[in-house]
N, CA, C and O of each residue as an XYZ file, in Angstrom:
440
protein
N      96.314     99.407    103.524
C      96.624    100.188    104.963
C      95.523     99.832    105.471
O      95.892     99.226    106.478
N      94.122     99.791    105.448
C      93.087     99.545    106.119
C      92.198     98.418    105.660
O      92.127     98.346    104.433
N      91.612     97.663    106.221
C      90.662     96.588    105.846
C      89.103     97.199    105.957
O      88.251     97.443    106.811
N      89.223     97.243    105.132
C      87.744     97.545    104.466
C      86.471     96.753    103.138
O      87.001     96.175    102.189
N      85.678     96.775    103.164
C      84.758     95.991    102.304
C      84.835     96.691    101.175
O      85.542     96.613    100.171
N      83.699     97.616    101.643
C      83.078     98.564    100.044
C      83.916     99.728     99.931
O      84.540    100.180    100.891
N      83.946    100.326     98.525
C      84.841    100.827     98.228
C      84.675    102.497     98.406
O      85.467    103.431     98.282
N      82.772    102.371     98.877
C      82.870    103.902     99.471
C      83.600    104.121    101.090
O      84.343    105.017    101.490
N      83.002    102.813    101.856
C      83.824    103.101    103.039
C      85.701    103.260    102.720
O      86.437    103.936    103.440
N      86.103    102.586    101.675
C      87.789    102.677    101.894
C      88.141    104.146    101.774
O      89.037    104.682    102.427
N      87.177    104.901    100.675
C      87.191    106.344    100.445
C      86.759    107.273    101.330
O      87.209    108.419    101.355
N      86.169    106.986    101.843
C      85.622    107.533    103.475
C      86.947    107.600    104.384
O      87.328    108.652    104.896
N      87.580    106.430    104.525
C      88.767    106.252    105.276
C      89.933    106.888    104.788
O      90.771    107.271    105.605
N      90.135    107.078    103.407
C      91.267    107.484    102.758
C      91.190    109.045    102.821
O      92.207    109.738    102.835
N      89.946    109.548    102.857
C      89.673    111.017    103.041
C      90.194    111.238    104.442
O      90.599    112.377    104.677
N      90.260    110.250    105.519
C      90.201    110.625    106.862
C      91.693    110.594    107.286
O      92.232    111.472    107.961
N      92.354    109.362    106.759
C      93.764    109.620    106.780
C      94.439    110.746    106.050
O      95.165    111.525    106.668
N      94.274    110.837    105.041
C      95.013    112.474    104.186
C      94.723    113.122    105.674
O      95.741    113.172    106.364
N      93.808    113.507    106.151
C      94.072    114.420    107.221
C      94.806    114.568    108.295
O      95.363    115.494    108.886
N      94.629    113.034    108.449
C      95.615    112.525    109.928
C      96.906    112.904    109.454
O      97.600    113.571    110.221
N      97.305    112.636    108.457
C      98.662    112.768    107.770
C      98.868    114.173    107.547
O      99.830    114.471    106.839
N      98.153    115.092    108.015
C      98.616    116.009    107.768
C      98.795    117.341    108.702
O      99.206    118.446    108.351
N      98.229    116.774    110.399
C      98.718    117.127    111.380
C      99.983    116.966    111.435
O     100.573    116.045    110.870
N     100.657    118.077    112.302
C     101.994    118.397    112.246
C     102.654    117.575    113.452
O     101.836    117.282    114.325
N     104.221    117.061    113.723
C     104.541    116.994    114.737
C     104.481    118.004    115.602
O     104.817    119.170    115.393
N     104.001    117.490    116.683
C     103.884    117.965    118.112
C     102.736    119.251    118.453
O     102.759    120.252    119.168
N     101.497    118.466    117.294
C     100.250    118.912    117.557
C      99.169    117.708    117.361
O      99.314    116.581    116.887
N      98.173    118.289    117.836
C      96.782    117.321    117.824
C      95.141    118.043    117.475
O      94.723    119.174    117.727
N      94.554    117.023    116.889
C      93.367    117.419    116.388
C      92.019    116.651    117.228
O      92.139    115.669    117.960
N      91.079    117.176    117.001
C      89.868    116.189    117.878
C      89.350    115.378    116.838
O      89.274    115.711    115.655
N      89.026    114.388    117.291
C      87.700    113.768    115.774
C      86.809    114.202    115.513
O      85.921    113.746    114.793
N      86.869    115.176    116.049
C      85.753    116.098    115.190
C      85.889    117.295    114.177
O      85.110    117.783    113.359
N      87.332    117.609    114.594
C      88.175    118.378    113.530
C      88.402    117.922    112.534
O      88.120    118.468    111.468
N      89.015    116.711    112.655
C      89.339    115.812    111.655
C      88.348    115.438    111.022
O      88.804    115.156    109.914
N      87.209    115.242    111.014
C      85.811    114.704    110.405
C      85.710    115.792    109.542
O      85.747    115.622    108.323
N      85.569    117.043    110.116
C      85.054    118.102    109.559
C      86.147    118.522    108.235
O      85.689    118.879    107.150
N      87.557    118.429    108.479
C      88.401    118.948    107.530
C      88.274    117.673    106.402
O      88.337    118.034    105.227
N      88.132    116.468    106.610
C      87.993    115.619    105.961
C      86.485    115.668    104.902
O      86.244    114.882    103.986
N      85.894    116.457    105.212
C      84.737    117.044    104.293
C      83.261    116.055    105.142
O      82.163    116.052    104.587
N      83.511    115.202    106.653
C      82.259    114.838    106.815
C      82.012    115.274    108.232
O      82.258    114.740    109.314
N      81.542    116.227    107.946
C      81.229    116.990    109.828
C      80.092    115.726    110.355
O      79.408    114.843    109.837
N      80.312    116.139    111.380
C      79.116    115.309    112.521
C      79.698    113.688    112.188
O      78.817    112.832    112.105
N      81.060    113.264    112.006
C      81.196    112.087    111.585
C      82.155    111.747    112.932
O      82.491    110.566    112.833
N      82.608    112.233    113.918
C      83.702    111.546    114.701
C      84.072    110.759    114.927
O      85.265    110.457    114.899
N      82.964    109.977    115.311
C      83.244    108.405    115.281
C      83.223    107.819    114.351
O      83.193    106.599    114.516
N      83.225    108.214    113.256
C      83.967    107.466    111.781
C      85.500    107.441    111.952
O      86.114    106.374    111.996
N      85.972    108.385    112.028
C      87.348    109.072    112.754
C      87.650    107.897    113.384
O      88.108    107.031    112.638
N      87.511    107.575    114.687
C      88.026    106.707    115.317
C      87.933    105.498    115.332
O      88.714    104.755    115.926
N      86.587    105.010    114.425
C      86.774    103.575    113.833
C      87.706    103.416    112.880
O      88.451    102.437    112.898
N      87.775    104.359    111.935
C      88.519    104.044    110.536
C      90.483    103.927    111.760
O      91.415    103.129    111.660
N      90.343    104.725    112.397
C      92.061    105.094    113.164
C      91.853    103.838    113.991
O      92.816    103.964    114.747
N      91.363    102.912    114.302
C      91.066    101.647    115.122
C      91.229    100.564    114.336
O      91.637     99.550    114.903
N      90.931    100.493    112.711
C      91.070    100.104    111.573
C      92.416     99.687    111.164
O      92.727     98.656    110.569
N      93.274    100.780    111.631
C      94.125    100.221    111.177
C      95.145     99.231    110.943
O      94.868     98.106    111.358
N      96.169     99.371    110.423
C      96.895     97.451    110.375
C      97.909     98.101    111.212
O      98.183     99.294    111.340
N      98.548     96.747    111.910
C      99.725     97.139    112.376
C     101.169     97.587    111.355
O     101.410     97.232    110.201
N     102.028     98.542    112.329
C     102.654     98.872    111.171
C     102.908     99.573    110.384
O     103.953     99.698    109.746
N     101.437    100.425    110.317
C     101.406    101.521    109.364
C     102.073    102.984    110.150
O     102.374    103.361    111.282
N     102.072    103.392    109.021
C     103.068    105.337    109.581
C     101.732    106.087    109.713
O     102.167    107.237    109.778
N     100.257    106.214    109.804
C      99.653    107.311    110.055
C      99.340    107.722    111.874
O      98.870    107.095    112.824
N      99.834    108.957    111.696
C     100.222    109.409    113.558
C      98.691    109.494    114.200
O      98.287    110.527    114.734
N      98.056    108.544    114.112
C      96.990    108.345    114.774
C      96.662    109.023    116.403
O      95.674    109.453    116.998
N      97.900    108.854    116.645
C      97.537    109.164    118.510
C      97.740    110.791    118.195
O      97.677    111.476    119.215
N      97.929    111.388    117.185
C      97.690    113.069    117.207
C      96.281    113.298    117.369
O      95.940    114.469    117.534
N      95.338    112.348    117.352
C      93.778    112.682    117.528
C      93.507    112.208    118.511
O      93.992    111.126    118.843
N      92.476    113.016    119.422
C      91.938    112.916    120.461
C      90.646    113.596    120.801
O      90.015    114.145    119.899
N      90.135    113.603    122.233
C      88.593    113.669    122.386
C      88.878    115.288    121.983
O      89.940    115.798    121.624
N      87.413    115.977    122.190
C      87.503    117.582    121.739
C      87.701    118.112    123.522
O      87.719    119.319    123.761
N      87.820    117.233    124.505
C      88.283    117.829    125.649
C      89.362    117.621    125.610
O      89.805    118.158    126.626
N      90.362    117.054    124.954
C      91.822    116.658    125.177
C      91.987    115.440    125.949
O      92.997    115.112    126.572
N      91.287    115.031    125.883
C      91.664    113.482    126.553
C      92.051    112.469    125.462
O      91.419    112.392    124.409
N      93.125    111.684    125.754
C      93.373    110.643    125.481
C      93.003    109.567    125.574
O      92.242    109.353    126.517
N      93.401    108.266    124.554
C      92.724    106.973    124.607
C      93.192    106.421    125.841
O      94.354    106.594    126.210
N      92.543    105.915    126.352
C      93.395    105.248    128.089
C      93.346    103.218    127.639
O      93.636    102.460    128.564
N      93.089    102.785    126.671
C      92.896    101.383    126.915
C      94.221    100.929    125.803
O      94.303     99.708    125.667
N      94.889    101.458    125.283
C      95.867    101.067    124.462
C      97.150    101.168    125.209
O      97.565    102.311    125.398
N      97.907    100.093    125.704
C      99.257    100.017    126.508
C      99.856     99.006    125.863
O      99.362     98.018    125.321
N     101.308     99.454    126.011
C     102.366     98.794    125.814
C     102.386     97.290    126.590
O     101.380     96.741    127.041
N     103.902     96.695    126.648
C     104.129     95.609    127.195
C     104.316     95.638    128.689
O     104.103     94.866    129.623
N     104.885     97.056    128.497
C     105.120     97.837    130.058
C     104.169     98.569    130.882
O     104.394     98.999    132.014
N     103.040     98.678    130.190
C     101.636     98.663    130.863
C     101.571    100.435    130.711
O     100.806    101.129    131.382
N     102.498    100.948    129.733
C     102.663    102.299    129.533
C     101.288    102.492    128.529
O     100.742    101.545    127.964
N     100.834    103.948    128.425
C      99.892    104.101    127.586
C     100.631    104.659    126.082
O     101.491    105.539    126.088
N     100.179    104.043    124.918
C     101.183    103.978    123.923
C     100.853    105.653    123.430
O     101.680    106.417    122.932
N      99.591    105.915    123.690
C      99.145    107.263    122.824
C     100.038    108.258    123.752
O     100.295    109.303    123.154
N     100.632    108.180    125.212
C     100.512    109.039    126.194
C     102.502    109.139    125.536
O     103.021    110.254    125.591
N     103.201    108.171    125.095
C     104.158    107.885    125.171
C     104.518    108.597    123.742
O     105.319    109.531    123.790
N     104.085    108.292    122.726
C     104.194    108.707    121.129
C     103.818    110.244    121.439
O     104.586    110.895    120.731
N     102.984    111.138    122.174
C     102.400    112.453    121.992
C     103.634    113.086    123.138
O     103.932    114.266    122.955
N     104.336    112.359    124.277
C     105.171    113.089    124.875
C     106.577    113.234    123.987
O     107.249    114.250    123.811
N     106.771    112.057    123.551
C     108.113    112.092    122.185
C     108.373    113.307    121.478
O     109.448    113.883    121.310
N     106.990    113.669    121.011
C     106.846    115.132    120.123
C     106.571    116.043    121.217
O     105.671    116.849    120.985
N     107.303    116.131    122.709
C     106.837    117.453    123.342
C     105.480    117.743    123.325
O     105.262    118.951    123.235
N     104.135    116.779    123.403
C     103.409    117.175    123.758
C     102.627    116.753    125.186
O     102.110    115.654    125.386
N     102.663    117.947    126.189
C     102.332    117.573    127.441
C     101.397    117.038    127.800
O     100.337    117.614    127.555
N     101.349    115.984    128.385
C      99.423    114.780    128.822
C      99.815    115.253    130.352
O     100.887    115.158    130.951
N      98.624    115.763    130.735
C      98.561    115.900    132.002
C      97.576    115.070    132.672
O      96.550    115.273    132.023
N      97.289    114.203    133.656
C      96.290    113.348    134.029
C      95.166    112.768    132.640
O      93.960    112.982    132.512
N      95.926    112.136    131.912
C      95.263    111.982    130.504
C      94.763    112.940    129.721
O      94.006    112.649    128.795
N      95.127    114.227    129.993
C      94.524    115.032    129.205
C      95.954    116.118    128.475
O      96.975    116.478    129.060
N      95.542    116.403    127.099
C      96.199    117.441    126.143
C      95.711    118.793    126.605
O      94.529    119.009    126.874
N      96.946    119.951    126.706
C      95.789    121.385    126.444
C      95.972    121.515    125.337
O      97.031    121.536    124.710
N      94.592    121.647    124.901
C      94.082    121.827    123.836
C      94.868    123.503    123.115
O      95.513    123.739    122.094
N      94.469    124.205    124.063
C      94.664    125.764    124.009
C      96.170    125.989    123.293
O      96.394    126.710    122.321
N      97.162    125.157    124.058
C      98.399    124.883    123.434
C      98.964    124.221    122.233
O      99.830    124.709    121.507
N      98.237    122.747    122.052
C      98.984    122.131    121.342
C      97.879    121.600    120.171
O      98.064    120.563    119.535
N      96.676    122.496    119.987
C      95.585    122.219    119.147
C      96.119    122.748    117.679
O      96.484    123.913    117.521
N      96.127    121.644    116.488
C      96.569    122.186    115.066
C      95.842    123.115    114.597
O      94.764    122.596    114.310
N      95.826    124.415    114.311
C      95.224    125.233    113.514
C      95.495    125.018    112.280
O      96.710    125.203    112.211
N      95.008    124.664    110.976
C      94.819    124.154    109.924
C      94.787    125.531    108.939
O      94.606    125.418    107.727
């Protein structure tokens, strides 16, 4: 599922992915929240790296992970120039306005 070299980094990645897979349809979580729930507090950047290394065709809902201010990623566009993360969130009825999600309304509360 992911391309990692050491078994330690593979184990950390699996811990992160296990949390991301729990985020419900129509909800979002911050990178920091995912890191904390995976037992890796203060490793939000690692969550981003792991999600960025997912192979094409995976079924991990990476798009449900956004930054703590509710901002989505702006660099992943489809062939038509549409923001992929925004499109996937909108498909789950998560409202994205000006590149941001209302965390009070859509944040996952595990």
